[in-house]
N, CA, C and O atoms as a GROMACS GRO file, in nm:
protein
  428
    1UNK      N    1  -0.250   1.695   5.298
    1UNK     CA    2  -0.263   1.565   5.350
    1UNK      C    3  -0.392   1.495   5.273
    1UNK      O    4  -0.506   1.540   5.280
    2UNK      N    5  -0.354   1.377   5.199
    2UNK     CA    6  -0.479   1.318   5.141
    2UNK      C    7  -0.542   1.221   5.228
    2UNK      O    8  -0.495   1.186   5.337
    3UNK      N    9  -0.659   1.175   5.173
    3UNK     CA   10  -0.750   1.080   5.251
    3UNK      C   11  -0.737   0.950   5.178
    3UNK      O   12  -0.689   0.951   5.064
    4UNK      N   13  -0.782   0.825   5.241
    4UNK     CA   14  -0.813   0.717   5.179
    4UNK      C   15  -0.883   0.715   5.044
    4UNK      O   16  -0.844   0.641   4.954
    5UNK      N   17  -0.991   0.802   5.031
    5UNK     CA   18  -1.060   0.825   4.915
    5UNK      C   19  -0.998   0.874   4.809
    5UNK      O   20  -1.016   0.835   4.694
    6UNK      N   21  -0.903   0.984   4.853
    6UNK     CA   22  -0.834   1.049   4.755
    6UNK      C   23  -0.720   0.954   4.695
    6UNK      O   24  -0.695   0.952   4.574
    7UNK      N   25  -0.660   0.882   4.780
    7UNK     CA   26  -0.555   0.782   4.729
    7UNK      C   27  -0.605   0.681   4.644
    7UNK      O   28  -0.541   0.642   4.546
    8UNK      N   29  -0.716   0.637   4.676
    8UNK     CA   30  -0.778   0.518   4.586
    8UNK      C   31  -0.838   0.577   4.455
    8UNK      O   32  -0.834   0.518   4.347
    9UNK      N   33  -0.895   0.700   4.476
    9UNK     CA   34  -0.938   0.767   4.335
    9UNK      C   35  -0.814   0.791   4.251
    9UNK      O   36  -0.817   0.748   4.136
   10UNK      N   37  -0.706   0.854   4.293
   10UNK     CA   38  -0.581   0.870   4.227
   10UNK      C   39  -0.534   0.742   4.163
   10UNK      O   40  -0.518   0.738   4.041
   11UNK      N   41  -0.513   0.638   4.241
   11UNK     CA   42  -0.463   0.517   4.210
   11UNK      C   43  -0.544   0.453   4.085
   11UNK      O   44  -0.488   0.405   3.987
   12UNK      N   45  -0.678   0.459   4.103
   12UNK     CA   46  -0.757   0.397   4.005
   12UNK      C   47  -0.744   0.474   3.869
   12UNK      O   48  -0.735   0.416   3.761
   13UNK      N   49  -0.743   0.614   3.888
   13UNK     CA   50  -0.730   0.691   3.756
   13UNK      C   51  -0.599   0.656   3.697
   13UNK      O   52  -0.589   0.620   3.580
   14UNK      N   53  -0.496   0.668   3.781
   14UNK     CA   54  -0.356   0.645   3.716
   14UNK      C   55  -0.342   0.506   3.662
   14UNK      O   56  -0.276   0.492   3.559
   15UNK      N   57  -0.394   0.409   3.714
   15UNK     CA   58  -0.406   0.288   3.658
   15UNK      C   59  -0.453   0.271   3.526
   15UNK      O   60  -0.400   0.192   3.448
   16UNK      N   61  -0.560   0.348   3.496
   16UNK     CA   62  -0.635   0.357   3.375
   16UNK      C   63  -0.560   0.463   3.266
   16UNK      O   64  -0.588   0.473   3.146
   17UNK      N   65  -0.462   0.536   3.338
   17UNK     CA   66  -0.395   0.641   3.257
   17UNK      C   67  -0.494   0.755   3.204
   17UNK      O   68  -0.487   0.811   3.095
   18UNK      N   69  -0.584   0.776   3.302
   18UNK     CA   70  -0.680   0.882   3.269
   18UNK      C   71  -0.646   1.011   3.348
   18UNK      O   72  -0.609   1.005   3.465
   19UNK      N   73  -0.660   1.130   3.279
   19UNK     CA   74  -0.646   1.239   3.337
   19UNK      C   75  -0.757   1.287   3.429
   19UNK      O   76  -0.868   1.237   3.417
   20UNK      N   77  -0.734   1.381   3.520
   20UNK     CA   78  -0.852   1.422   3.599
   20UNK      C   79  -0.962   1.479   3.520
   20UNK      O   80  -1.076   1.466   3.564
   21UNK      N   81  -0.936   1.552   3.387
   21UNK     CA   82  -1.023   1.601   3.311
   21UNK      C   83  -1.125   1.484   3.241
   21UNK      O   84  -1.242   1.504   3.209
   22UNK      N   85  -1.049   1.358   3.227
   22UNK     CA   86  -1.120   1.258   3.171
   22UNK      C   87  -1.222   1.201   3.257
   22UNK      O   88  -1.335   1.179   3.213
   23UNK      N   89  -1.190   1.175   3.375
   23UNK     CA   90  -1.264   1.126   3.502
   23UNK      C   91  -1.369   1.228   3.523
   23UNK      O   92  -1.486   1.188   3.532
   24UNK      N   93  -1.344   1.345   3.530
   24UNK     CA   94  -1.449   1.448   3.552
   24UNK      C   95  -1.552   1.450   3.453
   24UNK      O   96  -1.672   1.451   3.480
   25UNK      N   97  -1.506   1.452   3.346
   25UNK     CA   98  -1.617   1.430   3.227
   25UNK      C   99  -1.700   1.318   3.242
   25UNK      O  100  -1.822   1.331   3.240
   26UNK      N  101  -1.638   1.195   3.261
   26UNK     CA  102  -1.723   1.065   3.286
   26UNK      C  103  -1.807   1.067   3.393
   26UNK      O  104  -1.913   1.003   3.393
   27UNK      N  105  -1.768   1.139   3.488
   27UNK     CA  106  -1.861   1.133   3.611
   27UNK      C  107  -1.956   1.245   3.634
   27UNK      O  108  -2.036   1.253   3.728
   28UNK      N  109  -1.939   1.334   3.532
   28UNK     CA  110  -2.011   1.455   3.536
   28UNK      C  111  -1.986   1.553   3.664
   28UNK      O  112  -2.074   1.615   3.723
   29UNK      N  113  -1.870   1.553   3.689
   29UNK     CA  114  -1.797   1.635   3.788
   29UNK      C  115  -1.693   1.737   3.741
   29UNK      O  116  -1.642   1.729   3.629
   30UNK      N  117  -1.662   1.836   3.832
   30UNK     CA  118  -1.559   1.933   3.771
   30UNK      C  119  -1.418   1.875   3.803
   30UNK      O  120  -1.393   1.812   3.906
   31UNK      N  121  -1.322   1.906   3.701
   31UNK     CA  122  -1.195   1.870   3.728
   31UNK      C  123  -1.139   1.911   3.855
   31UNK      O  124  -1.066   1.834   3.917
   32UNK      N  125  -1.174   2.053   3.910
   32UNK     CA  126  -1.120   2.115   4.021
   32UNK      C  127  -1.180   2.035   4.156
   32UNK      O  128  -1.117   2.025   4.262
   33UNK      N  129  -1.306   1.983   4.135
   33UNK     CA  130  -1.359   1.906   4.244
   33UNK      C  131  -1.285   1.776   4.264
   33UNK      O  132  -1.252   1.739   4.377
   34UNK      N  133  -1.258   1.708   4.155
   34UNK     CA  134  -1.162   1.585   4.161
   34UNK      C  135  -1.030   1.611   4.221
   34UNK      O  136  -0.970   1.538   4.300
   35UNK      N  137  -0.994   1.717   4.176
   35UNK     CA  138  -0.841   1.739   4.243
   35UNK      C  139  -0.865   1.766   4.399
   35UNK      O  140  -0.790   1.721   4.485
   36UNK      N  141  -0.964   1.833   4.424
   36UNK     CA  142  -0.990   1.852   4.577
   36UNK      C  143  -0.994   1.714   4.642
   36UNK      O  144  -0.923   1.690   4.740
   37UNK      N  145  -1.080   1.621   4.589
   37UNK     CA  146  -1.089   1.491   4.643
   37UNK      C  147  -0.970   1.420   4.669
   37UNK      O  148  -0.945   1.360   4.774
   38UNK      N  149  -0.892   1.429   4.565
   38UNK     CA  150  -0.754   1.358   4.562
   38UNK      C  151  -0.664   1.422   4.644
   38UNK      O  152  -0.578   1.351   4.697
   39UNK      N  153  -0.663   1.553   4.669
   39UNK     CA  154  -0.547   1.620   4.755
   39UNK      C  155  -0.593   1.689   4.865
   39UNK      O  156  -0.505   1.746   4.929
   40UNK      N  157  -0.719   1.702   4.910
   40UNK     CA  158  -0.750   1.762   5.037
   40UNK      C  159  -0.817   1.664   5.116
   40UNK      O  160  -0.886   1.572   5.072
   41UNK      N  161  -0.789   1.692   5.257
   41UNK     CA  162  -0.839   1.608   5.357
   41UNK      C  163  -1.009   1.623   5.374
   41UNK      O  164  -1.085   1.528   5.392
   42UNK      N  165  -1.043   1.744   5.367
   42UNK     CA  166  -1.170   1.782   5.430
   42UNK      C  167  -1.297   1.745   5.326
   42UNK      O  168  -1.412   1.773   5.361
   43UNK      N  169  -1.273   1.685   5.208
   43UNK     CA  170  -1.382   1.655   5.110
   43UNK      C  171  -1.451   1.538   5.154
   43UNK      O  172  -1.395   1.436   5.192
   44UNK      N  173  -1.588   1.560   5.147
   44UNK     CA  174  -1.694   1.440   5.190
   44UNK      C  175  -1.795   1.456   5.086
   44UNK      O  176  -1.890   1.535   5.088
   45UNK      N  177  -1.764   1.369   4.993
   45UNK     CA  178  -1.859   1.382   4.853
   45UNK      C  179  -1.995   1.303   4.888
   45UNK      O  180  -1.996   1.203   4.961
   46UNK      N  181  -2.110   1.360   4.827
   46UNK     CA  182  -2.243   1.288   4.842
   46UNK      C  183  -2.243   1.162   4.783
   46UNK      O  184  -2.160   1.132   4.697
   47UNK      N  185  -2.348   1.070   4.833
   47UNK     CA  186  -2.347   0.955   4.766
   47UNK      C  187  -2.371   0.943   4.614
   47UNK      O  188  -2.339   0.847   4.544
   48UNK      N  189  -2.430   1.052   4.573
   48UNK     CA  190  -2.453   1.067   4.432
   48UNK      C  191  -2.328   1.087   4.362
   48UNK      O  192  -2.312   1.031   4.254
   49UNK      N  193  -2.231   1.165   4.413
   49UNK     CA  194  -2.102   1.189   4.368
   49UNK      C  195  -2.026   1.067   4.366
   49UNK      O  196  -1.964   1.036   4.264
   50UNK      N  197  -2.024   0.993   4.474
   50UNK     CA  198  -1.960   0.879   4.497
   50UNK      C  199  -1.980   0.771   4.384
   50UNK      O  200  -1.890   0.713   4.323
   51UNK      N  201  -2.114   0.757   4.368
   51UNK     CA  202  -2.161   0.661   4.262
   51UNK      C  203  -2.118   0.684   4.123
   51UNK      O  204  -2.078   0.596   4.047
   52UNK      N  205  -2.131   0.822   4.093
   52UNK     CA  206  -2.090   0.873   3.961
   52UNK      C  207  -1.932   0.833   3.938
   52UNK      O  208  -1.887   0.786   3.834
   53UNK      N  209  -1.864   0.859   4.047
   53UNK     CA  210  -1.713   0.814   4.040
   53UNK      C  211  -1.691   0.672   4.017
   53UNK      O  212  -1.616   0.625   3.932
   54UNK      N  213  -1.758   0.612   4.094
   54UNK     CA  214  -1.756   0.471   4.093
   54UNK      C  215  -1.802   0.393   3.951
   54UNK      O  216  -1.751   0.292   3.903
   55UNK      N  217  -1.900   0.463   3.904
   55UNK     CA  218  -1.946   0.400   3.769
   55UNK      C  219  -1.833   0.441   3.656
   55UNK      O  220  -1.793   0.364   3.569
   56UNK      N  221  -1.792   0.567   3.672
   56UNK     CA  222  -1.689   0.624   3.576
   56UNK      C  223  -1.571   0.523   3.580
   56UNK      O  224  -1.525   0.472   3.478
   57UNK      N  225  -1.530   0.501   3.696
   57UNK     CA  226  -1.411   0.408   3.718
   57UNK      C  227  -1.432   0.250   3.716
   57UNK      O  228  -1.338   0.170   3.726
   58UNK      N  229  -1.551   0.217   3.703
   58UNK     CA  230  -1.581   0.072   3.712
   58UNK      C  231  -1.556  -0.009   3.820
   58UNK      O  232  -1.511  -0.124   3.816
   59UNK      N  233  -1.590   0.063   3.931
   59UNK     CA  234  -1.568  -0.019   4.064
   59UNK      C  235  -1.705   0.009   4.141
   59UNK      O  236  -1.773   0.104   4.104
   60UNK      N  237  -1.743  -0.061   4.237
   60UNK     CA  238  -1.841  -0.063   4.338
   60UNK      C  239  -1.837   0.060   4.419
   60UNK      O  240  -1.722   0.087   4.456
   61UNK      N  241  -1.922   0.139   4.454
   61UNK     CA  242  -1.920   0.250   4.537
   61UNK      C  243  -1.847   0.228   4.682
   61UNK      O  244  -1.781   0.312   4.743
   62UNK      N  245  -1.874   0.107   4.716
   62UNK     CA  246  -1.835   0.040   4.860
   62UNK      C  247  -1.685   0.041   4.844
   62UNK      O  248  -1.623   0.044   4.950
   63UNK      N  249  -1.613   0.041   4.732
   63UNK     CA  250  -1.476   0.037   4.719
   63UNK      C  251  -1.407   0.159   4.789
   63UNK      O  252  -1.308   0.153   4.862
   64UNK      N  253  -1.477   0.270   4.753
   64UNK     CA  254  -1.423   0.388   4.794
   64UNK      C  255  -1.445   0.398   4.962
   64UNK      O  256  -1.365   0.461   5.031
   65UNK      N  257  -1.561   0.329   5.018
   65UNK     CA  258  -1.590   0.342   5.153
   65UNK      C  259  -1.498   0.248   5.253
   65UNK      O  260  -1.490   0.271   5.374
   66UNK      N  261  -1.436   0.146   5.193
   66UNK     CA  262  -1.374   0.052   5.287
   66UNK      C  263  -1.246   0.093   5.327
   66UNK      O  264  -1.180   0.163   5.250
   67UNK      N  265  -1.201   0.060   5.434
   67UNK     CA  266  -1.076   0.081   5.496
   67UNK      C  267  -0.949   0.028   5.403
   67UNK      O  268  -0.843   0.091   5.398
   68UNK      N  269  -0.969  -0.081   5.340
   68UNK     CA  270  -0.865  -0.152   5.264
   68UNK      C  271  -0.816  -0.057   5.153
   68UNK      O  272  -0.899   0.004   5.087
   69UNK      N  273  -0.700  -0.044   5.134
   69UNK     CA  274  -0.657   0.035   5.023
   69UNK      C  275  -0.597  -0.038   4.911
   69UNK      O  276  -0.553   0.016   4.810
   70UNK      N  277  -0.598  -0.165   4.933
   70UNK     CA  278  -0.576  -0.246   4.797
   70UNK      C  279  -0.657  -0.226   4.681
   70UNK      O  280  -0.766  -0.169   4.690
   71UNK      N  281  -0.611  -0.272   4.566
   71UNK     CA  282  -0.678  -0.261   4.438
   71UNK      C  283  -0.824  -0.324   4.458
   71UNK      O  284  -0.841  -0.408   4.547
   72UNK      N  285  -0.921  -0.287   4.380
   72UNK     CA  286  -1.056  -0.338   4.374
   72UNK      C  287  -1.062  -0.495   4.356
   72UNK      O  288  -1.002  -0.545   4.261
   73UNK      N  289  -1.130  -0.569   4.440
   73UNK     CA  290  -1.143  -0.712   4.420
   73UNK      C  291  -1.251  -0.738   4.313
   73UNK      O  292  -1.327  -0.658   4.260
   74UNK      N  293  -1.236  -0.873   4.295
   74UNK     CA  294  -1.323  -0.939   4.191
   74UNK      C  295  -1.484  -0.905   4.213
   74UNK      O  296  -1.563  -0.891   4.120
   75UNK      N  297  -1.512  -0.896   4.338
   75UNK     CA  298  -1.647  -0.866   4.370
   75UNK      C  299  -1.690  -0.722   4.355
   75UNK      O  300  -1.807  -0.698   4.328
   76UNK      N  301  -1.602  -0.624   4.371
   76UNK     CA  302  -1.637  -0.488   4.342
   76UNK      C  303  -1.649  -0.477   4.184
   76UNK      O  304  -1.737  -0.404   4.137
   77UNK      N  305  -1.561  -0.549   4.099
   77UNK     CA  306  -1.575  -0.535   3.948
   77UNK      C  307  -1.707  -0.594   3.917
   77UNK      O  308  -1.776  -0.540   3.831
   78UNK      N  309  -1.750  -0.702   3.980
   78UNK     CA  310  -1.873  -0.756   3.932
   78UNK      C  311  -1.986  -0.675   3.988
   78UNK      O  312  -2.088  -0.668   3.920
   79UNK      N  313  -1.980  -0.617   4.097
   79UNK     CA  314  -2.081  -0.523   4.132
   79UNK      C  315  -2.099  -0.414   4.024
   79UNK      O  316  -2.209  -0.390   3.975
   80UNK      N  317  -1.996  -0.355   3.992
   80UNK     CA  318  -1.990  -0.219   3.894
   80UNK      C  319  -2.038  -0.285   3.772
   80UNK      O  320  -2.129  -0.229   3.711
   81UNK      N  321  -1.989  -0.397   3.727
   81UNK     CA  322  -2.055  -0.466   3.601
   81UNK      C  323  -2.204  -0.462   3.590
   81UNK      O  324  -2.264  -0.413   3.495
   82UNK      N  325  -2.264  -0.520   3.702
   82UNK     CA  326  -2.415  -0.531   3.722
   82UNK      C  327  -2.478  -0.413   3.723
   82UNK      O  328  -2.591  -0.399   3.677
   83UNK      N  329  -2.402  -0.307   3.783
   83UNK     CA  330  -2.468  -0.166   3.783
   83UNK      C  331  -2.486  -0.113   3.641
   83UNK      O  332  -2.589  -0.058   3.604
   84UNK      N  333  -2.382  -0.133   3.567
   84UNK     CA  334  -2.382  -0.090   3.428
   84UNK      C  335  -2.477  -0.179   3.344
   84UNK      O  336  -2.541  -0.130   3.252
   85UNK      N  337  -2.486  -0.293   3.373
   85UNK     CA  338  -2.578  -0.379   3.295
   85UNK      C  339  -2.719  -0.335   3.315
   85UNK      O  340  -2.798  -0.335   3.221
   86UNK      N  341  -2.756  -0.295   3.445
   86UNK     CA  342  -2.896  -0.256   3.473
   86UNK      C  343  -2.935  -0.145   3.396
   86UNK      O  344  -3.052  -0.134   3.357
   87UNK      N  345  -2.837  -0.051   3.366
   87UNK     CA  346  -2.858   0.076   3.287
   87UNK      C  347  -2.869   0.061   3.145
   87UNK      O  348  -2.896   0.162   3.080
   88UNK      N  349  -2.853  -0.050   3.086
   88UNK     CA  350  -2.847  -0.088   2.942
   88UNK      C  351  -2.988  -0.088   2.900
   88UNK      O  352  -3.078  -0.115   2.979
   89UNK      N  353  -3.010  -0.059   2.774
   89UNK     CA  354  -3.139  -0.093   2.694
   89UNK      C  355  -3.166  -0.235   2.691
   89UNK      O  356  -3.072  -0.314   2.694
   90UNK      N  357  -3.288  -0.277   2.684
   90UNK     CA  358  -3.327  -0.412   2.666
   90UNK      C  359  -3.252  -0.495   2.561
   90UNK      O  360  -3.203  -0.606   2.581
   91UNK      N  361  -3.251  -0.429   2.449
   91UNK     CA  362  -3.173  -0.479   2.320
   91UNK      C  363  -3.028  -0.513   2.373
   91UNK      O  364  -2.988  -0.628   2.356
   92UNK      N  365  -2.956  -0.431   2.428
   92UNK     CA  366  -2.824  -0.440   2.472
   92UNK      C  367  -2.801  -0.551   2.572
   92UNK      O  368  -2.701  -0.623   2.566
   93UNK      N  369  -2.902  -0.564   2.670
   93UNK     CA  370  -2.891  -0.664   2.756
   93UNK      C  371  -2.918  -0.811   2.695
   93UNK      O  372  -2.869  -0.912   2.746
   94UNK      N  373  -2.996  -0.816   2.590
   94UNK     CA  374  -3.000  -0.945   2.529
   94UNK      C  375  -2.887  -0.986   2.456
   94UNK      O  376  -2.854  -1.104   2.445
   95UNK      N  377  -2.823  -0.886   2.405
   95UNK     CA  378  -2.697  -0.912   2.337
   95UNK      C  379  -2.594  -0.965   2.429
   95UNK      O  380  -2.530  -1.065   2.396
   96UNK      N  381  -2.574  -0.907   2.539
   96UNK     CA  382  -2.482  -0.945   2.654
   96UNK      C  383  -2.527  -1.087   2.709
   96UNK      O  384  -2.445  -1.168   2.750
   97UNK      N  385  -2.646  -1.106   2.706
   97UNK     CA  386  -2.686  -1.247   2.763
   97UNK      C  387  -2.651  -1.354   2.661
   97UNK      O  388  -2.608  -1.464   2.698
   98UNK      N  389  -2.668  -1.324   2.537
   98UNK     CA  390  -2.620  -1.414   2.420
   98UNK      C  391  -2.464  -1.425   2.419
   98UNK      O  392  -2.418  -1.534   2.385
   99UNK      N  393  -2.396  -1.348   2.446
   99UNK     CA  394  -2.256  -1.342   2.454
   99UNK      C  395  -2.225  -1.418   2.584
   99UNK      O  396  -2.131  -1.497   2.573
  100UNK      N  397  -2.271  -1.413   2.679
  100UNK     CA  398  -2.253  -1.485   2.804
  100UNK      C  399  -2.274  -1.636   2.784
  100UNK      O  400  -2.192  -1.719   2.823
  101UNK      N  401  -2.394  -1.667   2.716
  101UNK     CA  402  -2.428  -1.795   2.685
  101UNK      C  403  -2.317  -1.877   2.614
  101UNK      O  404  -2.298  -1.996   2.637
  102UNK      N  405  -2.248  -1.805   2.530
  102UNK     CA  406  -2.151  -1.887   2.438
  102UNK      C  407  -2.028  -1.917   2.527
  102UNK      O  408  -1.956  -2.011   2.494
  103UNK      N  409  -1.997  -1.839   2.644
  103UNK     CA  410  -1.899  -1.873   2.745
  103UNK      C  411  -1.938  -2.000   2.802
  103UNK      O  412  -1.863  -2.096   2.795
  104UNK      N  413  -2.059  -2.006   2.863
  104UNK     CA  414  -2.118  -2.114   2.932
  104UNK      C  415  -2.116  -2.245   2.856
  104UNK      O  416  -2.087  -2.348   2.916
  105UNK      N  417  -2.148  -2.247   2.718
  105UNK     CA  418  -2.130  -2.368   2.644
  105UNK      C  419  -1.970  -2.420   2.616
  105UNK      O  420  -1.942  -2.539   2.603
  106UNK      N  421  -1.885  -2.330   2.609
  106UNK     CA  422  -1.741  -2.364   2.604
  106UNK      C  423  -1.690  -2.426   2.722
  106UNK      O  424  -1.586  -2.490   2.718
  107UNK      N  425  -1.764  -2.409   2.842
  107UNK     CA  426  -1.708  -2.456   2.976
  107UNK      C  427  -1.716  -2.618   2.991
  107UNK      O  428  -1.676  -2.672   3.093
   0.00000   0.00000   0.00000
């Protein structure tokens, strides 16, 4: 029997057409551990592992914890984007801000 977390994880992975191996590599986890998360009921990953999975899949960690099984909402995607932005080097952040400013001018 799968869990809500397992269902969400599998759905995101399949939407992206990624293998267990790919997600495991991106998140720094083992393929067998991800299989367990997707397919076993008793798995309770640590906050660090959930964050790694969320970062790898481009969603907010809270997406995995909520009762709702629908696809990630805009707010989750925004939160995941901001987390990724915070990890960028200063030069990359500046480039991203410049790109964003071109969108603002076009509005």
